[in-house]
C-alpha positions in Angstrom: -18.7 -24.7 -24.0 -21.8 -24.3 -26.1 -24.5 -23.6 -23.5 -27.9 -25.1 -24.1 -26.7 -27.5 -26.8 -27.7 -31.1 -26.3 -24.7 -33.4 -26.5 -24.4 -37.1 -26.0 -22.7 -37.2 -22.6 -25.1 -39.4 -20.6 -23.1 -42.6 -21.0 -22.9 -43.4 -17.3 -22.3 -46.9 -16.0 -26.0 -47.8 -15.5 -25.3 -51.4 -16.2 -23.6 -51.6 -12.8 -27.0 -50.8 -11.4 -29.4 -52.6 -13.6 -29.0 -55.8 -15.7 -30.2 -55.7 -19.3 -33.5 -57.6 -19.2 -33.8 -59.6 -22.5 -36.7 -61.9 -21.5 -39.5 -62.1 -19.1 -39.2 -64.1 -15.9 -41.3 -67.0 -17.2 -38.8 -69.5 -18.5 -40.0 -72.2 -20.9 -40.6 -75.7 -19.5 -39.2 -78.0 -22.1 -38.3 -81.7 -22.5 -36.3 -83.9 -24.7 -37.9 -83.7 -28.2 -40.3 -86.6 -28.9 -41.7 -85.5 -32.3 -41.0 -83.1 -35.1 -44.6 -81.9 -35.7 -44.9 -78.1 -35.3 -48.0 -76.6 -33.7 -50.3 -74.2 -35.6 -49.5 -70.5 -35.5 -51.1 -67.9 -33.4 -54.1 -66.0 -34.7 -55.8 -62.6 -34.1 -52.5 -60.9 -33.4 -53.0 -57.3 -32.3 -50.3 -54.8 -31.4 -50.8 -51.7 -29.3 -47.7 -49.4 -29.3 -46.6 -48.1 -25.9 -43.9 -45.8 -24.7 -40.7 -47.6 -25.6 -42.4 -50.8 -26.6 -45.8 -52.5 -27.3 -48.4 -54.8 -25.8 -49.2 -57.7 -28.1 -52.3 -59.9 -27.8 -53.1 -63.1 -29.6 -55.3 -66.2 -29.7 -53.9 -69.7 -29.3 -55.2 -72.4 -31.7 -58.1 -74.1 -29.9 -57.4 -77.6 -31.2 -53.7 -77.7 -30.1 -52.9 -79.8 -27.0 -49.1 -80.1 -27.3 -48.1 -76.5 -26.7 -45.7 -75.1 -24.2 -45.2 -71.3 -24.6 -45.3 -68.3 -26.9 -42.1 -66.7 -28.1 -41.5 -63.3 -29.6 -38.2 -62.6 -31.3 -36.9 -59.4 -32.7 -33.6 -57.7 -33.7 -32.9 -54.3 -32.1 -29.8 -52.3 -32.7 -28.1 -55.4 -34.1 -28.8 -57.6 -31.2 -31.2 -60.5 -30.9 -33.9 -60.4 -28.3 -36.7 -62.7 -27.2 -39.7 -62.5 -24.9 -41.2 -65.8 -23.7 -44.8 -66.0 -22.3 -46.8 -68.9 -20.8 -49.7 -70.3 -22.7 -51.9 -69.3 -19.8 -51.7 -65.7 -20.9 -53.0 -64.1 -24.1 -50.5 -61.3 -24.2 -46.9 -60.3 -23.9 -45.0 -57.0 -23.6 -42.0 -55.6 -25.3 -40.3 -52.8 -23.5 -37.0 -51.0 -23.3 -36.9 -49.6 -26.8 -35.1 -46.3 -27.0 -36.4 -44.9 -30.3 -39.4 -44.7 -32.5 -38.1 -46.7 -35.4 -40.3 -49.4 -36.9 -39.6 -52.8 -35.4 -40.3 -56.2 -36.9 -41.3 -59.0 -34.6 -41.8 -62.7 -35.2 -44.3 -64.6 -33.0 -44.1 -68.4 -32.5 -46.0 -71.0 -30.7 -43.7 -73.7 -29.3 -44.6 -77.2 -28.2 -43.1 -79.5 -25.6 -40.6 -80.9 -28.1 -39.4 -77.4 -28.9 -41.0 -77.4 -32.3 -41.8 -73.9 -33.5 -44.9 -72.9 -35.5 -44.7 -70.9 -38.6 -43.9 -67.3 -37.6 -46.5 -64.6 -37.5 -44.6 -61.5 -38.7 -45.7 -58.0 -37.8 -44.3 -54.5 -37.5 -45.1 -51.6 -35.3 -43.7 -48.1 -34.4 -43.3 -47.7 -30.6 -44.2 -44.4 -28.9 -41.6 -42.1 -27.5 -39.6 -43.9 -24.8 -40.5 -42.7 -21.3 -37.2 -41.0 -20.8 -38.1 -38.5 -23.5 -40.9 -37.0 -21.4 -38.5 -36.8 -18.4 -35.8 -35.1 -20.4 -38.2 -32.6 -21.9 -39.5 -31.7 -18.5 -36.1 -30.8 -17.0 -36.2 -27.3 -15.4 -33.2 -25.5 -13.8 -33.8 -22.7 -11.3 -31.1 -20.7 -9.4 -31.0 -21.6 -5.7 -29.0 -20.7 -2.7 -25.4 -21.7 -3.4 -26.3 -23.6 -6.6 -29.2 -24.7 -8.7 -32.4 -26.7 -8.3 -33.3 -29.3 -11.0 -36.9 -30.6 -11.3 -38.5 -33.1 -13.6 -41.7 -34.9 -14.3 -42.1 -38.6 -14.8 -45.8 -39.2 -15.8 -45.3 -42.9 -16.6 -43.6 -43.4 -13.2 -40.8 -45.0 -15.1 -37.7 -46.4 -13.3 -35.2 -43.8 -14.3 -31.7 -42.7 -13.5 -31.3 -38.9 -13.3 -27.7 -37.7 -13.3 -26.9 -34.1 -12.4 -23.6 -32.4 -13.3 -21.7 -29.2 -12.6 -18.7 -27.9 -14.6 -15.3 -27.7 -12.8 -12.8 -24.9 -13.3 -11.6 -26.6 -16.5 -15.1 -26.5 -17.9 -15.5 -30.3 -17.7 -18.8 -31.8 -16.4 -18.5 -33.7 -13.1 -21.2 -35.9 -11.6 -22.7 -34.2 -8.5 -25.7 -36.4 -7.8 -27.7 -39.4 -9.1 -31.4 -40.1 -8.5 -32.8 -43.5 -8.9 -36.5 -42.7 -9.0 -40.0 -43.6 -10.3 -41.8 -40.7 -8.7 -44.2 -38.7 -10.8 -42.3 -35.5 -9.9 -38.9 -35.2 -8.3 -36.0 -32.8 -7.9 -32.4 -32.5 -6.8 -30.4 -29.4 -5.6 -26.7 -28.9 -6.2 -25.0 -26.7 -3.6 -21.5 -25.2 -3.1 -21.5 -22.6 -5.8 -21.8 -18.8 -5.8 -22.0 -16.1 -8.5 -21.0 -15.6 -11.2 -22.9 -17.9 -13.6 -22.0 -21.5 -13.7 -22.7 -24.4 -16.0 -25.0 -27.2 -14.7 -26.4 -30.1 -16.6 -28.6 -33.2 -16.4 -29.5 -36.3 -18.3 -31.7 -39.4 -17.9 -31.0 -43.1 -18.5 -32.8 -46.3 -17.9 -32.1 -49.9 -17.0 -32.2 -50.9 -20.7 -29.1 -48.9 -21.5 -31.0 -46.1 -23.2 -29.9 -42.6 -22.4 -30.8 -39.1 -23.4 -28.5 -36.3 -24.5 -27.1 -34.1 -21.7 -29.0 -30.8 -21.3 -26.6 -27.9 -20.3 -27.7 -24.6 -18.8 -25.9 -21.5 -17.6 -27.4 -20.4 -14.2 -26.3 -17.8 -11.6 -26.6 -19.3 -8.1 -28.0 -17.1 -5.3 -25.1 -16.0 -3.1 -24.8 -17.6 0.4 -22.2 -18.8 2.8 -22.3 -21.1 5.8 -22.3 -18.9 8.9 -19.2 -19.4 11.1 -20.1 -21.7 14.0 -17.2 -20.3 16.0 -19.4 -17.2 16.6 -22.4 -19.1 17.8 -23.4 -18.7 21.4 -25.9 -20.3 23.7 -28.6 -17.9 24.9 -30.9 -18.4 27.9 -34.1 -16.6 27.2 -36.8 -17.0 29.7 -38.6 -20.3 29.1 -35.7 -21.9 27.2 -34.7 -25.5 28.0 -30.9 -25.2 28.5 -30.5 -28.5 30.4 -28.2 -31.3 29.3 -28.2 -34.9 30.2 -24.9 -36.9 30.5 -22.8 -33.8 29.8 -24.1 -33.3 26.3 -24.8 -29.5 26.1 -26.4 -27.4 23.5 -23.1 -26.2 22.1 -22.5 -29.7 20.7 -24.9 -28.9 17.9 -22.5 -26.4 16.4 -19.2 -28.1 17.1 -18.9 -29.4 13.6 -18.9 -33.1 14.8 -21.9 -35.1 13.5 -21.2 -37.7 16.1 -21.8 -35.5 19.2 -25.2 -34.4 20.3 -27.3 -32.2 22.6 -29.5 -34.2 25.0 -31.8 -32.3 27.4 -33.1 -33.6 30.8 -36.5 -35.3 30.1 -37.7 -34.2 33.6 -37.0 -30.6 32.9 -38.6 -30.2 29.6 -42.1 -29.2 28.4 -44.2 -29.2 25.3 -43.3 -27.1 23.5 -39.6 -26.9 24.2 -37.7 -23.7 23.5 -34.0 -23.0 22.9 -32.2 -20.0 21.4 -28.9 -19.2 19.6 -26.9 -16.0 19.1 -25.4 -16.4 15.7 -22.7 -13.8 16.5 -23.4 -11.7 13.4 -26.4 -10.4 11.4 -27.2 -12.1 8.1 -30.0 -12.4 5.6 -30.7 -16.1 6.3 -31.4 -18.5 3.5 -31.6 -22.1 4.9 -30.5 -24.5 7.6 -29.4 -28.1 7.8 -30.4 -30.3 10.7 -28.9 -33.7 11.7 -31.0 -35.7 14.1 -29.5 -38.4 16.3 -28.4 -41.3 14.0 -28.9 -44.3 16.3 -32.6 -43.5 16.9 -33.8 -42.8 13.3 -37.2 -41.1 13.3 -37.7 -42.0 16.9 -37.3 -41.0 20.6 -36.4 -37.2 21.2 -35.4 -36.4 17.6 -37.1 -33.2 16.2 -40.2 -33.7 14.1 -42.3 -30.5 14.2 -40.7 -27.2 15.0 -40.7 -23.5 14.3 -37.8 -21.1 13.9 -38.1 -17.5 14.8 -35.6 -14.7 14.3 -34.8 -11.2 15.2 -31.9 -8.8 14.8 -32.3 -7.2 18.3 -33.7 -8.2 21.7 -36.2 -6.2 23.7 -34.6 -7.5 26.8 -30.9 -8.3 27.3 -30.7 -12.1 27.2 -28.2 -12.2 30.1 -31.0 -11.0 32.4 -33.8 -12.9 30.8 -33.2 -16.2 32.6 -34.0 -14.6 36.0 -37.1 -12.8 34.9 -40.7 -13.9 35.2 -41.7 -11.3 32.6 -45.1 -11.9 30.9 -43.4 -10.8 27.7 -41.5 -14.1 27.4 -44.3 -16.3 28.9 -46.9 -14.9 26.4 -47.2 -17.0 23.3 -49.4 -14.5 21.6 -48.1 -13.0 18.3 -49.8 -9.8 19.3 -48.7 -9.1 22.9 -45.9 -11.6 23.6 -42.3 -11.9 22.4 -43.5 -13.2 18.9 -44.7 -9.7 18.0 -41.0 -8.6 17.9 -39.7 -11.7 16.2 -40.2 -13.0 12.6 -41.4 -16.6 11.9 -38.6 -17.9 9.6 -40.3 -21.3 9.1 -42.7 -23.8 10.4 -41.0 -27.1 9.6 -41.6 -30.8 9.6 -39.0 -33.6 9.4 -40.3 -35.9 6.7 -39.8 -39.7 6.9 -39.3 -40.9 3.3 -41.0 -44.3 3.8 -44.1 -42.8 5.4 -44.1 -45.5 8.0 -45.7 -44.6 11.4 -43.6 -43.3 14.3 -42.6 -46.6 15.9 -39.3 -47.9 17.2 -37.6 -49.9 14.4 -40.2 -48.9 11.8 -37.6 -47.6 9.4 -36.3 -48.6 6.0 -32.8 -48.3 4.6 -33.9 -45.2 2.8 -35.1 -43.7 6.1 -31.7 -44.4 7.7 -29.9 -42.8 4.8 -32.1 -39.7 5.0 -31.4 -39.4 8.7 -27.6 -39.5 8.1 -27.8 -37.1 5.2 -29.5 -34.4 7.2 -32.6 -32.4 6.6 -32.7 -29.1 4.7 -35.1 -26.3 5.5 -35.5 -23.1 3.6 -36.2 -19.9 5.5 -38.8 -17.4 4.4 -37.1 -14.7 2.3 -39.2 -11.8 3.4 -37.4 -11.4 6.7 -34.6 -8.8 7.1 -31.2 -9.5 8.7 -31.3 -11.8 11.7 -28.8 -12.4 14.5 -30.9 -14.3 17.1 -32.8 -17.5 16.5 -35.4 -19.1 18.8 -36.6 -22.6 18.2 -40.0 -23.8 19.3 -40.0 -27.7 19.3 -43.7 -28.6 19.0 -43.2 -32.4 18.7 -40.5 -35.0 18.8 -40.9 -38.4 17.2 -42.0 -39.9 20.5 -43.8 -36.7 21.4 -41.6 -36.4 24.5 -40.6 -33.4 26.7 -36.9 -34.0 25.9 -34.8 -33.0 22.8 -31.8 -34.6 21.2 -30.1 -33.9 17.9 -26.5 -33.9 16.5 -25.8 -30.8 14.5 -27.1 -27.6 13.0 -25.7 -25.5 10.2 -27.1 -22.0 9.2 -26.6 -20.4 5.8 -27.1 -16.8 4.6 -25.7 -13.6 3.3 -23.6 -11.5 5.7 -22.7 -8.8 3.1 
């Protein structure tokens, strides 16, 4: 495989997602022809090239009464296209061109009998299609267990980004697709470890235009998912270890995304604490959190929380539950337990829609994000960690209870 070479691979079935738009939404209003007199042509035609098209302005003849619409016709890549515009507008737009070749257009004024004026013929050279800017901005960076791909979309163009990874036979396989118009966006592909691996990306649009596929050779940062069979519930002083309805903390590492931990609301506080013994020391890289599905971005699901870590305990955790030691009660990073622990991250669960925290105020995108889980990257300046302590500062209803479904921890145990 020729790494870095641009090859035409991005022929993905985008037409299953978008229909090719060949005319604007304003359909002509016609009638059975009553005469054969054509209207006068348009005047003052001006063309301003745009990215992948043009904006065309014109003047209607002032003394024409029997007129219905303006029609622009052109041939692109062997196909005939037309754009129709109401006479109540003085401009029309051509879009969806995938190159910068000169294009000839023919402009007509059409009357109610479907008589067409003499054509006004013009040519223009469109600017680079928006997907060129996206393609040229692709950046690949090694990440934990894979690679992170970022891009920019200054025109906020509706684009389809496809990300690939090579299989053992060297063939590219689709790993993710992003349908986006954000000015900047990214995707991360996981599940790979050193040595170097081939990753790729391309961009397409609803018009059927597509870029080449950009291939790179990147070496992922080594990580594994820590074995949940080794996880153990700790009971440090001040931890909320209650469960409601026989749904204990250990449910969040049972590997089942349909079971959950639910604390007793009467026994909780703000903030809530809970702790986990990972059963082994590791240089932690990231974690995945799955909140409760049937209350998306609501009720006792985690919203704001901190994760602290240490590789050894000042007090044996078996004894800590019975202590009233100021060490555990002291929240100061100078005199309390935090002085012996490292802050691995101060995290927030982000709601994609940005809608306020309110029951039912969710979109389909929000629901999909809740089910996909939330990824959080730990700070990489910490040493090996065995014990984790979570400080839940706020749930989505700002309650004293906690519930969530599953937790996965990743790192390097070597």
